Phi, psi and omega in degrees: 000122180217057184239029187267009184304320181256004185275141180239121181239133175250126184255107186262122180189199184269061187270138177080027185257012187053045180245112188304317183296313181293327181293311184296318178298311184300317180296322177291324183289320177300316178295320177300314180302314183289329178290325182279313189260347184103162186285351185264005175302135179274118183245131174245129177241105177281150183205145172284343183220087183290334178297314178297314182304319183290348174299330186225353175247119182270121175284146174209192182299339183252348179233124185239129173265127186245122176285133179236148179278169177300325173267091200265349194308307183292321181293315183292321179298321180295313181298321180291319179297329179279355184250166174268330185220134173252125181242124172275123186242359177278128182298314181278066191276293185264068177199159181240024182300318184277311180186146176289339182295321176295313176305316178298322179299316180288325174292326176298316179299321179293316179299320182293320180296318180296312184292329181272001184057044175253149177294149179221140183217124172268118195253104177055057185252179183242161172225130187228218183284138176228143170295149179308323182289344181264347182296313179300323176297316178295314176306313182291312194266326177290338176292346181275357180286139180291322177207133172250119173255118180261157181262000171220159179290323179298323179295318175301316180299317178299315181300314179296323181293324177287351179091016174294126186257003178290151174303137183231130175235156178243130173230233175207166182303135181295345189271005186296325181254019183301133174083000181283343183277353183184190182238032183307115173069026188267359179283134180250142174267151176082209183294135177285163184258008187282137178075035184228163175264124181265145173230105179268104195260152174221133173275095180306332192281355179275346191250152006273154171292138179236153180268128176206155185293331179203166184177179179296135182303322183293341180257010180275119172285306171192121186308135006265032187252127183233148177292153173284114181225142178202173178298321180292320180291322178298317181296318183296323178292322177293320178290328174298314178299317178301316182297312181296321179300311181297321181295316180299318179295321179295325179293317178301310187285318186274331184240003178055042180243143168282164185239136173253112178273112191253125174255101179289337174228146183296342174293337178282346190292323177303322178293316179301317180291326177293317177301312177303321181287341179267350183287147171287333183234062181294341178290345179263014182230153174220148175261134170240122189236142175294346177290333183253325185255139172279175187297328178293318181288322177293322178296317176300319177299311184297321187282350179258010180280154174280327178202166185221132169249117191230142163244009177250125182302313187282344169298317176296311181305309187287338182273345187293339181295334177258009179055040182295125179299133185215161174226157185226139168244101187252157176241004176209193190277347192297302175298323177303311179294314182302308183297330177294317180291329175289327182103020182235008186299308188298333187263329196225023173225138165216151184266129187258140170257212177290341177245131182257140175279086186288334175292318176297321179297318180297320176297322177294319176301315176304322183294309185289335178279323189264337182236039187298323183297317179293318182293317177306314181301316179296316180294321180298320177296313177298323178296315179303321178294319180294323178296317177302314180291322178300326181298340179285345182303303183295325178297312180295324178295316177297320179290320180299314182287324181295321183292326183262349179054051188298097172237153191298129186264357178078000000 
């Protein structure tokens, strides 16, 4: 299919946030669109931070980056009305783990497409935990989507359970084979990442981000959005850093491995730095941050690890091409669902609240370090299955556009 010369597509997602997973997804989705529709398709990528987005997305006559304000409603409605197709491209789409504000933005985009009679497609997205007050909103507005493609079977099941009536298909995340076609930007400066144990950390206690007119500057994500902070949450963050630091030191002492503290989003970096400051062996650790590394570089780092402890979904996804033995400490459904599909959830995943089962975490570390060959074989099989499902993304995109004849409506 190469009829995209006059087609206009707007990609709505978590663009420009210095988030490795969103970066890898966006680049792969742009590639999918161009492979299906042709290189002349007009693509618009809206972002709250265009400077960050331009680090990895190159504008040209066919791709335009559009700055949108924090109060995005009018700008997003205009961009969608000017397009033929609105695509939701953020993986964490139908969930409010991070914030209800992002969920509201994606539902608003769907409403705008529906009211403007524009086609809408949710592209390999997820559905996770929702507060009761958001279930009805998702049911009402996600049902207006022309097609929802989820990246896990459990995500599709949740949407059906909530009463979403839009057509739903299941594939896999577009990022599973990211970077395998070349070595673009994979050279790393400083200490190499070969032969180390990675720790992709998240401070669960910052979330959800909430909208409010004012608050402490140190807690401001981007006005008017603020991290959730309280005395209990601050204490829980401190204990989380203590626990990860002890776990990192035990890896150094017990297995004679260096540690890579991985910040898949720049927001994770303060926790990584605090963990490093608390370690007894900081000389045996290095920080790799998405603030400094592009998605190709970070993926290269992940795929060269001996083992991975992750709280980030895309750290798992991007490392699977090398079948890196991994365990997960998750705070939402995404890693839970992925590990279930791979076949390692019962053994190597646990969901963390404000208190983490560090004894359980140590046992899982022992498993991935001592029984790595068996786990690699399981992950390799699961990865092959994900790749086969991922290949359906472009097929569904082509069929979707062919059925609707998406040409610019003026």
